[in-house]
C-alpha positions as CSV (number, residue, x, y, z in Angstrom):
1,M,146.2,90.4,88.6
2,D,145.1,94.0,89.0
3,V,146.5,94.5,92.5
4,V,149.2,92.8,94.7
5,L,149.4,93.7,98.4
6,D,152.9,93.1,99.4
7,T,153.7,92.5,103.1
8,I,156.8,90.4,102.6
9,G,159.2,92.4,100.4
10,G,162.5,91.4,98.9
11,D,162.5,89.2,95.8
12,Y,158.7,88.7,96.3
13,Q,158.2,92.3,95.2
14,L,160.0,91.8,91.9
15,R,158.3,88.4,91.3
16,S,154.9,89.9,92.1
17,L,155.4,92.6,89.4
18,R,155.2,89.9,86.8
19,T,151.8,88.7,88.0
20,L,150.3,92.2,87.3
21,R,148.5,93.1,84.1
22,P,149.7,96.3,82.4
23,G,148.5,99.2,84.5
24,G,148.2,97.0,87.6
25,I,149.6,98.1,90.9
26,L,151.8,96.6,93.6
27,V,151.0,98.2,97.0
28,S,153.7,97.5,99.6
29,T,153.4,98.1,103.4
30,L,157.1,97.9,103.8
31,P,159.4,101.0,104.1
32,R,162.0,100.1,101.5
33,P,161.4,98.8,98.0
34,A,163.5,96.0,96.6
35,K,166.5,97.1,94.5
36,G,165.4,97.9,91.0
37,L,161.7,97.6,91.8
38,R,160.6,100.9,90.3
39,E,162.7,100.4,87.1
40,E,161.2,96.9,86.6
41,A,157.7,98.3,87.2
42,D,158.3,100.9,84.6
43,R,159.6,98.3,82.1
44,L,156.5,96.2,82.7
45,G,154.0,99.1,82.6
46,V,152.8,98.6,86.2
47,R,152.8,100.9,89.2
48,V,154.3,100.7,92.7
49,K,152.9,102.4,95.7
50,L,154.5,102.3,99.2
51,I,152.2,103.0,102.1
52,L,153.2,103.3,105.7
53,V,150.7,103.2,108.5
54,E,151.8,104.2,111.9
55,A,149.4,103.5,114.7
56,D,149.5,106.3,117.2
57,H,147.7,106.0,120.5
58,A,145.7,109.2,120.2
59,G,144.4,108.3,116.7
60,M,143.5,104.8,117.7
61,Q,141.7,106.0,120.9
62,A,139.7,108.5,118.8
63,I,138.6,105.7,116.5
64,A,137.7,103.5,119.5
65,D,135.7,106.4,121.0
66,L,133.7,106.9,117.8
67,A,133.0,103.2,117.7
68,A,131.9,103.1,121.3
69,E,129.6,106.1,120.7
70,G,128.0,104.4,117.7
71,A,129.2,107.1,115.4
72,L,130.7,104.7,112.9
73,K,128.1,103.2,110.6
74,A,128.5,100.8,107.7
75,T,126.3,101.5,104.7
76,I,124.9,98.3,103.2
77,A,124.0,98.6,99.6
78,G,122.6,95.1,99.3
79,T,122.7,91.6,100.7
80,F,122.9,88.4,98.6
81,P,122.7,84.7,99.6
82,L,125.9,82.8,98.8
83,A,124.2,81.1,95.9
84,E,123.8,84.6,94.3
85,A,127.4,85.7,94.8
86,A,127.8,86.2,91.1
87,K,125.0,88.7,91.1
88,A,126.7,90.6,94.0
89,H,129.9,90.7,92.0
90,E,128.0,92.0,89.0
91,A,126.4,94.7,91.1
92,G,129.8,95.8,92.4
93,E,131.2,96.1,88.9
94,T,128.5,98.7,87.9
95,D,130.2,101.4,90.0
96,H,126.6,102.5,90.9
97,T,126.5,101.0,94.4
98,T,126.8,103.1,97.6
99,G,128.0,101.1,100.5
100,K,129.0,97.5,100.9
101,L,127.6,94.4,99.3
102,V,127.2,91.6,101.8
103,I,127.2,87.8,101.0
104,V,125.0,86.0,103.6
105,M,126.0,82.5,104.5
106,D,123.4,79.9,105.2
107,E,123.5,79.8,109.0
108,G,121.6,76.5,109.2
109,R,124.6,74.6,107.8
110,G,127.8,73.8,109.6
111,S,131.1,73.1,108.0
112,G,131.3,69.7,106.4
113,D,127.5,69.6,105.6
């Protein structure tokens, strides 16, 4: 794995380190790392990053206001039918896309068809 997003913590953090390739990263949303996590990451040649996100009312309101005003726009670099998902993946790997690549599902088919 290149990246593990940890939202559980504890022993899961240590076990997750072993799933990472050398140079990979474990990103945790928890305030405290497991005991020995950084040392084990160094031993395995992987990285650990702790991120904390605190939702504050003023910041969330500012984002909601921007959305209501239509000021938030998504840039779509391309759309691909599900059958061409591999092509979308290849396009994303080129690092030459600006915006999001969108996979379009066949709307005419329901689940189980």
